[in-house]
C-alpha positions as a Markdown table, in Angstrom:
| # | Residue | x | y | z |
|---|---|---|---|---|
| 1 | Met | 196.8 | 119.9 | -33.4 |
| 2 | Ser | 199.1 | 117.0 | -33.8 |
| 3 | Gln | 202.0 | 117.1 | -36.4 |
| 4 | Gln | 199.9 | 114.7 | -38.6 |
| 5 | Ser | 196.2 | 115.4 | -38.1 |
| 6 | Pro | 193.7 | 112.7 | -39.2 |
| 7 | Leu | 191.5 | 113.8 | -42.0 |
| 8 | Ser | 188.1 | 112.3 | -42.9 |
| 9 | Pro | 187.2 | 111.4 | -46.5 |
| 10 | Gly | 186.2 | 114.5 | -48.4 |
| 11 | Ser | 184.8 | 115.8 | -51.6 |
| 12 | Asn | 187.1 | 116.6 | -54.5 |
| 13 | Ala | 185.0 | 119.8 | -54.9 |
| 14 | Phe | 187.0 | 121.5 | -52.2 |
| 15 | Pro | 190.5 | 121.3 | -53.7 |
| 16 | Glu | 189.1 | 121.9 | -57.1 |
| 17 | His | 187.4 | 125.0 | -55.8 |
| 18 | Val | 190.6 | 126.3 | -54.2 |
| 19 | Phe | 192.7 | 125.7 | -57.3 |
| 20 | Thr | 190.0 | 127.2 | -59.6 |
| 21 | Ile | 189.6 | 130.3 | -57.4 |
| 22 | Leu | 193.3 | 131.1 | -57.1 |
| 23 | Gly | 193.9 | 130.4 | -60.8 |
| 24 | Glu | 197.0 | 129.8 | -62.8 |
| 25 | Gly | 199.4 | 131.8 | -60.7 |
| 26 | Leu | 198.8 | 130.0 | -57.5 |
| 27 | Gln | 201.7 | 129.0 | -55.3 |
| 28 | Val | 201.5 | 126.0 | -52.9 |
| 29 | Gln | 203.5 | 126.5 | -49.7 |
| 30 | Glu | 205.9 | 123.7 | -48.7 |
| 31 | Lys | 204.8 | 123.5 | -45.1 |
| 32 | Arg | 201.4 | 122.1 | -44.2 |
| 33 | Ile | 199.2 | 123.0 | -41.3 |
| 34 | Gly | 199.1 | 120.1 | -38.9 |
| 35 | Gly | 201.2 | 118.1 | -41.4 |
| 36 | Ser | 198.0 | 117.5 | -43.5 |
| 37 | Ile | 196.4 | 120.8 | -44.6 |
| 38 | Met | 197.9 | 122.5 | -47.7 |
| 39 | Val | 198.1 | 126.2 | -48.0 |
| 40 | Ala | 197.9 | 127.8 | -51.5 |
| 41 | Ala | 198.3 | 131.5 | -52.3 |
| 42 | Gly | 197.3 | 133.6 | -55.3 |
| 43 | Thr | 195.3 | 136.6 | -56.4 |
| 44 | Val | 191.6 | 136.6 | -57.0 |
| 45 | Asn | 190.2 | 138.9 | -59.7 |
| 46 | Asp | 193.1 | 141.4 | -59.3 |
| 47 | Gly | 192.3 | 141.7 | -55.6 |
| 48 | Pro | 194.7 | 141.4 | -52.7 |
| 49 | Arg | 197.0 | 138.4 | -52.2 |
| 50 | Thr | 194.8 | 135.5 | -50.8 |
| 51 | Leu | 195.9 | 132.4 | -49.0 |
| 52 | Met | 193.6 | 129.5 | -48.7 |
| 53 | Thr | 193.6 | 126.1 | -47.1 |
| 54 | Ala | 193.1 | 122.9 | -49.0 |
| 55 | Gly | 192.2 | 120.2 | -46.5 |
| 56 | Ala | 190.6 | 122.0 | -43.6 |
| 57 | Ser | 187.3 | 120.8 | -45.0 |
| 58 | Arg | 188.3 | 117.2 | -44.2 |
| 59 | Leu | 188.7 | 117.9 | -40.4 |
| 60 | Pro | 185.8 | 116.2 | -38.7 |
| 61 | Thr | 183.1 | 118.4 | -37.1 |
| 62 | Tyr | 180.2 | 117.4 | -34.9 |
| 63 | Asp | 177.6 | 118.8 | -37.2 |
| 64 | Gly | 179.2 | 117.5 | -40.4 |
| 65 | Ser | 179.8 | 120.9 | -41.9 |
| 66 | His | 182.9 | 121.5 | -44.0 |
| 67 | Val | 184.9 | 124.7 | -44.6 |
| 68 | Glu | 188.1 | 125.8 | -46.2 |
| 69 | Leu | 189.7 | 129.0 | -44.9 |
| 70 | Ala | 190.9 | 132.1 | -46.7 |
| 71 | Val | 192.9 | 135.2 | -45.6 |
| 72 | Glu | 193.5 | 138.3 | -47.6 |
| 73 | Val | 196.9 | 139.9 | -46.8 |
| 74 | Ala | 198.9 | 143.0 | -47.5 |
| 75 | Pro | 202.2 | 142.4 | -49.4 |
| 76 | Asp | 204.8 | 140.3 | -47.6 |
| 77 | Gln | 202.4 | 139.3 | -44.8 |
| 78 | Asp | 201.8 | 135.6 | -45.8 |
| 79 | Gly | 203.1 | 134.5 | -42.4 |
| 80 | Ala | 200.3 | 136.3 | -40.6 |
| 81 | Ala | 197.7 | 134.5 | -42.7 |
| 82 | Val | 199.2 | 131.2 | -42.0 |
| 83 | Ile | 199.3 | 131.9 | -38.2 |
| 84 | Ala | 195.6 | 132.8 | -38.3 |
| 85 | Met | 194.7 | 129.7 | -40.3 |
| 86 | Gln | 196.7 | 127.5 | -37.9 |
| 87 | His | 194.7 | 128.9 | -34.9 |
| 88 | Val | 191.4 | 128.3 | -36.6 |
| 89 | Cys | 192.4 | 124.8 | -37.9 |
| 90 | Asn | 193.4 | 123.9 | -34.4 |
| 91 | Asp | 190.0 | 125.1 | -33.1 |
| 92 | Ile | 188.2 | 123.1 | -35.7 |
| 93 | Phe | 190.3 | 120.0 | -34.9 |
| 94 | Thr | 190.1 | 120.4 | -31.1 |
| 95 | Asn | 186.4 | 121.5 | -30.8 |
| 96 | Arg | 185.0 | 119.8 | -33.9 |
| 97 | Arg | 183.3 | 122.9 | -35.1 |
| 98 | Thr | 183.6 | 125.4 | -37.9 |
| 99 | Pro | 184.3 | 129.0 | -37.2 |
| 100 | Pro | 181.0 | 130.9 | -36.5 |
| 101 | Val | 180.4 | 133.7 | -39.0 |
| 102 | Glu | 180.9 | 137.3 | -37.7 |
| 103 | Ser | 181.5 | 136.2 | -34.1 |
| 104 | Pro | 185.0 | 137.4 | -33.2 |
| 105 | Trp | 187.5 | 135.0 | -31.4 |
| 106 | Arg | 189.5 | 137.2 | -29.1 |
| 107 | Asn | 192.8 | 136.3 | -27.5 |
| 108 | Pro | 194.0 | 138.3 | -24.4 |
| 109 | Glu | 197.4 | 139.0 | -26.0 |
| 110 | Pro | 198.3 | 139.7 | -29.6 |
| 111 | Phe | 199.1 | 136.5 | -31.5 |
| 112 | Leu | 201.2 | 138.3 | -34.0 |
| 113 | Thr | 204.4 | 139.6 | -32.3 |
| 114 | Gly | 204.8 | 143.4 | -32.6 |
| 115 | Thr | 201.2 | 144.0 | -33.6 |
| 116 | Gln | 197.9 | 144.9 | -32.1 |
| 117 | Ile | 196.3 | 141.9 | -33.8 |
| 118 | Asn | 194.7 | 139.6 | -31.2 |
| 119 | Ser | 191.4 | 138.7 | -32.8 |
| 120 | Ile | 190.0 | 136.7 | -35.7 |
| 121 | Val | 186.5 | 136.9 | -37.3 |
| 122 | Ala | 185.2 | 134.7 | -40.0 |
| 123 | Thr | 183.2 | 136.5 | -42.7 |
| 124 | Gly | 182.0 | 136.1 | -46.2 |
| 125 | Ser | 184.4 | 137.2 | -48.9 |
| 126 | Arg | 184.4 | 140.4 | -50.9 |
| 127 | Trp | 183.6 | 138.1 | -54.0 |
| 128 | Gly | 180.3 | 136.6 | -52.9 |
| 129 | Ala | 178.8 | 133.2 | -53.5 |
| 130 | Glu | 181.2 | 132.3 | -56.3 |
| 131 | Phe | 184.0 | 132.4 | -53.8 |
| 132 | Asp | 182.2 | 131.4 | -50.6 |
| 133 | Glu | 180.2 | 128.4 | -51.8 |
| 134 | Val | 181.8 | 125.1 | -52.6 |
| 135 | Arg | 179.6 | 123.0 | -55.0 |
| 136 | Glu | 179.8 | 119.6 | -56.6 |
| 137 | Pro | 179.7 | 119.5 | -60.4 |
| 138 | Asp | 175.9 | 118.9 | -60.2 |
| 139 | Gly | 175.5 | 122.2 | -58.3 |
| 140 | Ser | 174.8 | 120.7 | -54.9 |
| 141 | Leu | 176.3 | 122.7 | -52.0 |
| 142 | Val | 178.9 | 120.8 | -50.0 |
| 143 | Gly | 180.5 | 123.5 | -47.9 |
| 144 | His | 181.9 | 127.0 | -47.7 |
| 145 | Val | 185.0 | 129.1 | -47.7 |
| 146 | Arg | 185.2 | 131.3 | -44.7 |
| 147 | Thr | 187.4 | 134.4 | -45.0 |
| 148 | Leu | 189.3 | 135.1 | -41.8 |
| 149 | Arg | 189.8 | 138.8 | -40.8 |
| 150 | Leu | 192.7 | 139.7 | -38.5 |
| 151 | Leu | 191.5 | 142.4 | -36.0 |
| 152 | Thr | 192.6 | 144.4 | -33.1 |
| 153 | Asp | 190.7 | 144.0 | -29.8 |
| 154 | Ala | 188.9 | 147.3 | -30.3 |
| 155 | Glu | 187.9 | 146.3 | -33.9 |
| 156 | Ala | 186.7 | 142.9 | -32.6 |
| 157 | Gln | 184.6 | 144.6 | -29.9 |
| 158 | Phe | 183.1 | 146.9 | -32.6 |
| 159 | Val | 182.2 | 143.9 | -34.7 |
| 160 | Thr | 180.5 | 142.3 | -31.7 |
| 161 | Glu | 178.4 | 145.4 | -31.1 |
| 162 | His | 177.8 | 146.7 | -34.6 |
| 163 | Gly | 178.6 | 143.9 | -37.1 |
| 164 | Trp | 181.3 | 143.3 | -39.7 |
| 165 | Ala | 179.8 | 145.6 | -42.4 |
| 166 | Ala | 179.7 | 148.5 | -39.9 |
| 167 | Leu | 183.4 | 148.0 | -39.2 |
| 168 | Val | 184.3 | 148.0 | -42.9 |
| 169 | Glu | 182.3 | 151.2 | -43.3 |
| 170 | His | 184.0 | 152.7 | -40.2 |
| 171 | Ala | 187.5 | 151.8 | -41.5 |
| 172 | Gly | 186.7 | 153.3 | -44.9 |
| 173 | Ser | 187.3 | 150.2 | -46.9 |
| 174 | Leu | 188.0 | 146.5 | -46.6 |
| 175 | Asp | 191.5 | 147.1 | -47.7 |
| 176 | Ala | 192.1 | 149.4 | -44.7 |
| 177 | Leu | 191.8 | 146.2 | -42.6 |
| 178 | Leu | 194.4 | 144.1 | -44.4 |
| 179 | Asp | 197.8 | 145.4 | -43.0 |
| 180 | Val | 198.4 | 143.6 | -39.7 |
| 181 | Glu | 200.9 | 146.3 | -38.7 |
| 182 | Arg | 198.2 | 149.0 | -38.8 |
| 183 | Glu | 197.0 | 151.0 | -35.9 |
| 184 | Ser | 193.5 | 150.0 | -34.9 |
| 185 | Thr | 190.8 | 151.6 | -37.0 |
| 186 | Val | 188.7 | 151.9 | -33.9 |
| 187 | Ala | 189.7 | 153.9 | -30.8 |
| 188 | Gly | 190.0 | 151.6 | -27.9 |
């Protein structure tokens, strides 16, 4: 992705959604992805720290679909979220497609130094449609927020074979999959 990525015109519903979801305590990071895509961080409904893009929805796609990205992280792991969002924004920009839901993207090597994390899967959020669907004031659906999950290779293979919900059940909870420094929750 170039330092300054071209963005197509977009709906104000996307940034309004991000700022509404993250609420009053949101923090906007100084550095932008590709020079154009803002990253905001906050807490949703007393859940884990969540980072979201504001601008990924303006990257052009072949099918005209629009998404913003979110990543839930353990404390002090914002950098891991930004790296995952950079990878996915680059894929949207390069391939003109939004991330397929529950279809892991696997890298042969870990993309987070010193971890087992080499895979990303886009899922719905723990919060449901209120978080996942971006709507205009008239209620019309204009796009989605896709939550990126950072996985080990064995966890990504498990999702491919059994699905995201089965991995969460196997891990014991969604929160068990947040810490990027964890050992894999699946033997591999």
